[in-house]
N, C-alpha and C positions, 0 to 999 in steps of 0.2 A: 254205609248208611244203616241206621237203626230206625225201624218204623215201629211206633206204638199205635196200634189200631184199637180204638176204644169203641165198645158197643155194649148194649144190653144183651140179655139172652134172647135166643130165637130170632136172630137178626142177620142171617147170612154170614155170621162171623166165622164159622168153621169153614164154609165154602171159600171165603176170602183167604183164610190161612192155607187151605189146600191149593188155592190158585197161586199164591206167592211161593208156596213150598214146591210147586211143580217147576219153578225156575231153578236152573242149575247153580245160580249165584246167590241163593238165599237159604239160610237156616231159619227154622221157625220154632216158636215156643208157645205152648198152649196154656193160657190163663195162669201165669206163674203165681199170682197173688190169691188164687182160689183157696188153697190149703191154709195160708195164713189168715184169710178172712174167716174161714170156718173155725179155726183154732181160737181166734181172738173173740169172736162173737158168741160161740157156742150154738149157733144156728145149726139145725139138723137138715141136711140135704140128702137126696138119694145117694147111696154109696159113700156116706160120710166117713165111715171108718177106713174104707179102702183109699179114699183121697188123702186123708191125714197120714196114713201109713206110707203112701207111695211118693209123696211130694214134700219139699221143704216147707216147714211151718213158720220159719222166722222171716218176717217181712224185710228186715234189714239185710239179711243174706240174699234174699231174692232181689232186692233193689241193687245190691252190689253186682249180682250176676247179670242184671240188665245192661250194665256198662262194662262187663268183663269180656274175656275173649269170646268171639263168636264161634259157636259149635262147628266142628268139622272144617275149620279153616276157611269158611265161606266169607266173601267180602261184605255181604249184607245180612241183616238180621230182622226178621219180621216177628213181632210179639203181639199176640192176641190178648187184649186186656179188657176187663169190665170195670166201668167206673164205680159200681157199688161195692167192688172188692177193696177199694182204696178208702178204708175207714179212717177216722181221726187218729192221728199218731203214726200212720204208715208213711214212710218216706216217699216223697214225690219229686224231689230235686232232680233225680236221674232223668225224668221225662224232658227236662230242658235240653238234654243232649240228643233227643230223638226227633224224628219227623212225626208229629202227632196228627192222626187222622181220626175223625169221628164218624162212625158208621151208624146210619139211622134206619129205622123201619117204623111204619105207622103203628101207633100203640094198639089199635084194634087187632092188627095181625099178630103182634107180639103176644097180646093177652090170649087170643084164641089158641095160638101154638103152644104157649107156656102151659096153659091149663090142661092140655092133653098129657103132659108129663108130670105136672105137679099142681094139684087142684087148688091148694091154698096159695094165695099170692097177695102181696101188698105193692104199693107204688114203689117202695124201696127195693123190692125183689126184682122188679123189671128195670130199675136203674135210670129212669128218665130225669128225676131231679138231680141225681148225682152227676149224670152226663152233662146237664146244663151247667151245673156248678163247676165241673172240671173244665169245660170249654171256656168259662169266664176266667179261670185261673191260668190256663196254659195256652189257650188259643189253638190254632191248627186248622186243617182243612176239614170239610164236611162232605160226605157222600151219602146218597140215599140208596138203600138196597133195591128199591123199586127200579131205579134208573139202571143199576147194574143188570138186573134181570131183564129189563126191557131190551138192552143192547149191550151185552157184556164186553165185546171188543171195543166198541166206541167209548164206553165209559171208562174202561181200564186204560185205554190210550190217553184219555183226558187226565185221569188220575196220575198216571206215570209222568206225563208231561208236566203236571203241576209240581211234582217233587223232583224233577230233573233226573228221571230214571228212564232209560230206554225201555220201550214196551217189548215184551217177549211173548210171541204167540203161544208158548207153552202154558201161559197162565189160563188159557181157555179150557183146559181139560186136565184130568188126572186119572190114575188107575182106580177102578172100583176097589172098595175095601178100606181099611184103616191105614193110618200112618204111624210110624214108630213114635212120633212126637205126641200122639194123642194123649190127653190126660186120662187118669184112672177112671174118670166119670164117663168116658166114651160109650161103654156098653149101654148106659141108660139113655144118653142124649143123642147119640150120633148115628142112629139107625138109617135115617134118610140119606145123610151125606155118604155113608159107607156103601150105599147102593147106587150112588151117582157116579158119573164120569165127567161132569161139567155143571155149569150153572143151569138151574131150572128156568123155564120160560117165564114170561110175564104173569103176574098174579091176577086173578079175577077181581070181582067187586069186593069191597071190604066186608069182613064178617059182620053179621047182624048180632050185636051183643045186647044182652038184657040184664036187668038187675044189677048185682054187685059188679059184674064185669063191665057193664056200660058206665057205671059210676066211676070205676077205676080208669077207664079210657078217657073220660072227661077230665079227670085230674091230670093225666099224663099228656094230653093233647097240647096244652100251651107250651110245655117244654119241648115237645117235638117240633112244633111250628116255629118256635124261636130259633132252634138250631137249623131247621130246614131253610130258613131265610138266607143262610150263609153257604148253602151247598153248591158244589160244582154242578153246573147245568148240563143236561144231556145234549140239548140242542143249542 
């Protein structure tokens, strides 16, 4: 099985990669199209030079590897992808051979979290319209990060059942520290996950956004709500 897990940034996506990576039967890959996205767009992100130097920049080679041999001879492959990395001209046909899952988080939480690491952001940076468009193109399952944090075991059991994969209790915890598969960007973005050993508990009230952040949230919210209408329910 090859899983393509699609989400915007600051969206429990790395914790989900660590969760599947804790299984003995899965290899994982961290945002393989990030370097091609930076190389093609010229957008400058934190650790830009390090990312471009450490990772494959050619989207066609990355796409081929998505369907190539699974690392370490594992039977299953979990790939963490971001919809906004799949810019026009990047190959997407490979995704038809994968189980596609779309991971959501309320835009108010995404914006508040993203702003801590990168002050300037646009709707395209946080990926909501791209995720909505991608779902229209390739379909797939939808899960909400809030439901996973509310009850990790129950939600992961539901997700595994939906993709005909036996649940493994190993998915509920992982060792503190990084993984060898972490992208070169990990030192900037992964501080919280590196200090964790499992999923954090339920989140509190939504952040109180003002000004540009509130306006951005209002733009993103219809995309989130449209996708959330398709999500696997916790209860």
